[in-house]
VOGU-3710 file (C-alpha; in Angstrom, 3 decimals, decimal comma):
1> meeivktskt> -46,318/226,550/201,738  -44,315/227,090/204,549  -46,796/224,237/205,777  -45,423/222,110/203,488  -41,795/223,099/203,652  -42,066/222,573/207,594  -43,549/219,153/206,705  -40,913/217,568/204,025  -37,993/218,804/206,574  -39,432/217,185/209,595
11> vananrrled> -39,876/213,914/207,257  -36,219/214,209/206,137  -34,997/214,690/210,116  -37,409/211,728/210,711  -35,736/209,729/208,098  -32,326/210,734/209,240  -32,674/209,402/212,529  -34,222/206,173/211,666  -31,053/205,103/209,157  -28,841/206,481/212,280
21> hmsrkeirdv> -30,741/204,135/214,632  -30,470/201,330/212,117  -26,989/201,867/211,163  -26,274/201,862/215,157  -28,672/198,850/215,603  -26,712/196,923/212,834  -23,182/197,632/214,502  -24,434/196,789/218,046  -26,104/193,579/216,843  -23,126/192,081/214,805
31> avyispisin> -22,504/188,639/215,572  -20,066/187,481/212,692  -17,690/189,443/210,655  -16,106/187,735/207,751  -12,789/189,020/206,382  -10,368/187,581/203,908  -8,371/185,978/206,651  -10,640/184,799/209,134  -14,301/184,967/210,628  -14,542/186,625/213,823
41> ylhvrnpwvt> -17,959/185,659/215,733  -19,841/185,565/219,342  -20,080/182,466/220,330  -21,207/180,233/223,549  -18,043/178,116/225,501  -17,641/176,656/228,571  -15,572/179,064/230,865  -14,422/176,282/232,361  -12,578/174,991/229,385  -11,404/178,438/228,387
51> afwsaafpgl> -9,700/178,931/232,014  -8,705/175,041/231,794  -6,668/176,418/228,533  -5,424/179,356/229,639  -3,808/177,540/232,728  -2,361/175,098/230,285  -0,675/177,966/228,104  -1,577/181,731/229,014  -3,285/183,283/226,016  -5,063/180,248/224,350
61> gqimmckyli> -8,656/180,632/226,505  -8,321/184,325/224,520  -7,874/182,718/221,044  -10,531/180,338/221,963  -13,178/183,610/222,318  -11,404/185,187/219,142  -9,804/187,265/221,565  -6,585/187,598/218,940  -4,443/190,598/220,143  -4,872/189,477/223,720
71> gygliiweff> -4,172/185,983/223,150  -1,186/186,447/220,764  0,122/188,630/223,494  -0,078/186,652/226,051  1,680/183,869/224,339  4,492/186,215/223,430  4,654/186,942/227,341  4,761/183,486/228,086  7,524/182,549/226,144  9,861/185,679/227,016
81> lnqaaginsa> 9,169/185,418/230,501  9,137/181,345/230,976  12,637/181,238/228,904  14,203/184,314/230,716  12,681/182,203/234,637  13,700/178,881/233,506  9,977/177,865/234,651  9,417/174,810/232,356  13,112/173,433/233,477  12,338/174,138/237,131
91> ilysmigefe> 8,876/171,934/236,527  10,569/169,185/235,342  13,046/168,948/237,716  10,341/169,183/240,753  8,132/166,520/238,891  11,490/164,131/238,722  12,293/165,027/242,462  15,870/166,856/241,109  14,939/170,086/243,782  18,043/171,136/243,847
101> kakhvlntkl> 18,594/171,528/240,384  14,815/172,829/240,041  16,095/175,699/242,603  19,800/176,295/240,824  17,495/176,749/237,241  14,441/179,304/238,520  14,746/182,841/238,498  12,648/183,502/241,378  12,678/187,493/240,776  11,083/186,912/237,474
111> fliyipmyvy> 9,030/183,928/238,135  6,992/186,400/241,166  6,282/189,108/238,063  5,523/185,563/236,120  2,415/184,673/238,590  0,059/187,927/238,766  -0,291/187,803/234,866  -0,689/184,209/234,408  -3,349/184,176/237,175  -5,103/187,302/235,360
121> giwdsyirtn> -5,116/185,249/231,731  -7,252/182,302/233,506  -9,597/185,062/235,382  -9,922/187,143/232,058  -10,911/183,931/229,761  -13,528/182,981/232,395  -14,857/186,360/232,748  -14,754/187,001/228,936  -16,366/183,985/228,395  -19,501/184,689/230,649
131> lykkdyflsl> -19,524/188,094/229,072  -19,720/187,274/225,416  -22,205/184,112/226,154  -24,700/186,974/227,475  -23,641/189,048/223,822  -24,176/185,484/221,915  -27,812/185,501/222,988  -28,671/188,802/222,439  -27,586/188,850/219,012  -29,870/185,785/218,388
141> krgyqviskn> -32,816/187,728/219,799  -31,584/190,756/217,555  -31,634/189,014/214,364  -27,955/187,679/214,474  -26,443/189,875/211,893  -23,272/189,045/209,942  -20,872/191,532/208,057  -18,812/189,899/205,368  -16,426/191,695/204,119  -14,339/188,376/202,478
151> intfelnkle> -12,514/189,358/199,260  -9,840/191,846/198,589  -7,007/191,745/196,146  -4,717/189,438/198,027  -7,097/186,939/199,831  -10,845/185,130/199,726  -12,356/183,915/202,761  -15,860/182,038/201,605  -18,381/180,805/204,317  -19,351/177,181/203,727
161> krnpkiafiw> -19,522/173,827/205,517  -16,080/171,893/205,909  -15,387/168,394/207,705  -14,278/168,865/210,877  -12,715/165,755/210,847  -10,596/166,906/208,459  -9,020/170,077/210,442  -8,508/167,372/213,491  -6,439/165,307/211,086  -4,042/168,166/209,724
171> sfftpgvgyl> -3,662/169,458/212,840  -2,133/166,155/214,478  0,100/165,891/211,500  1,283/169,495/211,694  -0,217/171,775/214,089  -1,523/175,043/212,406  -2,426/173,081/209,201  -5,725/172,322/210,546  -6,460/176,557/210,572  -5,364/176,696/207,059
181> yinrllsvfi> -8,271/174,163/206,170  -10,410/177,051/207,346  -8,972/179,956/206,630  -7,976/181,453/209,934  -4,477/182,607/208,161  -3,229/184,656/211,396  -3,504/181,439/213,404  -1,729/179,400/210,652  1,450/181,841/211,002  1,544/182,039/214,615
191> fvtwfivivy> 1,299/178,060/215,255  3,241/176,634/212,524  5,891/179,391/213,346  6,130/178,180/217,014  5,991/174,650/216,354  9,026/174,379/213,915  10,442/177,035/216,919  9,873/174,771/219,693  10,620/171,546/217,470  14,231/172,848/216,476
201> fskllpaihs> 15,080/174,126/219,672  13,760/171,410/221,753  15,733/169,266/219,870  12,607/166,627/219,727  13,272/165,072/216,136  16,923/163,954/216,782  15,236/162,461/220,667  12,652/160,504/218,437  15,623/159,349/216,261  17,776/158,291/218,750
211> tmvgdfessk> 14,695/156,323/220,703  13,150/154,774/217,612  17,384/153,092/216,931  16,933/152,400/220,802  19,611/154,529/222,100  17,365/155,793/225,037  20,491/157,580/227,055  21,452/159,724/224,066  17,725/160,837/223,734  17,606/162,014/227,051
221> kvlnpqwlly> 20,882/164,129/226,807  19,566/165,424/223,827  16,362/166,821/224,836  15,960/170,256/225,981  13,395/170,181/228,722  12,625/173,895/228,831  11,455/174,337/225,362  9,821/170,579/225,066  7,454/171,593/227,844  5,590/174,027/225,694
231> fpslylfaif> 4,898/171,308/222,963  2,269/169,399/224,649  -0,242/172,482/225,244  0,164/174,115/221,871  0,146/170,688/220,202  -3,023/169,423/221,562  -4,861/173,161/221,699  -4,274/173,234/217,626  -5,892/169,846/217,287  -8,884/170,878/219,661
241> dsyvqtveyn> -9,510/173,839/218,628  -9,055/173,671/214,876  -11,797/171,385/215,337  -14,072/173,177/217,431  -14,033/175,956/215,046  -14,677/174,191/212,201  -17,802/172,682/213,940  -18,976/176,271/214,850  -18,260/177,677/210,914  -20,795/175,254/210,162
251> kifereqasy> -23,114/176,107/213,016  -22,757/179,840/211,420  -23,358/178,734/207,677  -26,382/177,590/208,742  -28,025/180,117/210,404  -27,222/182,772/208,115  -28,645/180,720/205,331  -31,779/180,429/207,675  -32,041/184,172/208,786  -31,504/184,714/204,565
261> fkkeyqnkdf> -34,120/182,461/203,196  -36,290/183,489/206,297  -35,641/187,221/205,709  -35,902/186,870/201,628  -38,877/184,132/200,929  -40,611/183,249/204,303  -44,139/184,970/204,264  -44,651/187,239/207,039  -47,701/185,821/208,319  -45,805/182,290/208,819
271> impn> -46,106/181,191/212,395  -43,237/178,625/213,236  -44,418/175,556/214,719  -43,161/175,145/218,223
//
């Protein structure tokens, strides 16, 4: 009787260890997490591309890698410190040869604080891209685990195939709306909000109106260069990233389907052709 009890305890302990191991393995190997407001995932990027976007605007490279807290934190930091130091205005005046004006508008004390974090953003996006590339290939070898908690009281997010061109077109007309098409709701809020703020304070629309009626002098006078120079990087990134994210979502959809069919329907003795 004692032997039976000992054996049952041993089996129970072994089963618990196996369950713990499997749960840890599942957590360790997760490649995709689907929530009601977005999809976060491991993916392959060219480190020079993420470094380029971080150089164009701090935080954008991290957002490409789905590091949202760091990415949006760097974006807020960029706006705050760039405004305080007058960096965009100094850049514009330097480009048109008005170096005295550039010296006058630039706050050198804050500019020296700006440089280390700017360089860090570029370095961090490059390093993280290489790191997550390794994690991605490991996740493929270990089964490409997907966790889906895609529905709650307020929102529903479904993994399905979407057309990248539609995301491109909507982002072209209004930066951030392309993210709405693929249900990246936090990106929608951030990019649409900043788009409205930048357009308003740069006085871009009055300048466009003056240009259309041929009043070029008024167009030059009304524009605020400090705010205007934020626009190109964020605008082009919203178009580029919404297109790329849609392509990646489609890849996740195909991989998840293939993994499900393989597990549920494929014969274990089936030999996959090369």
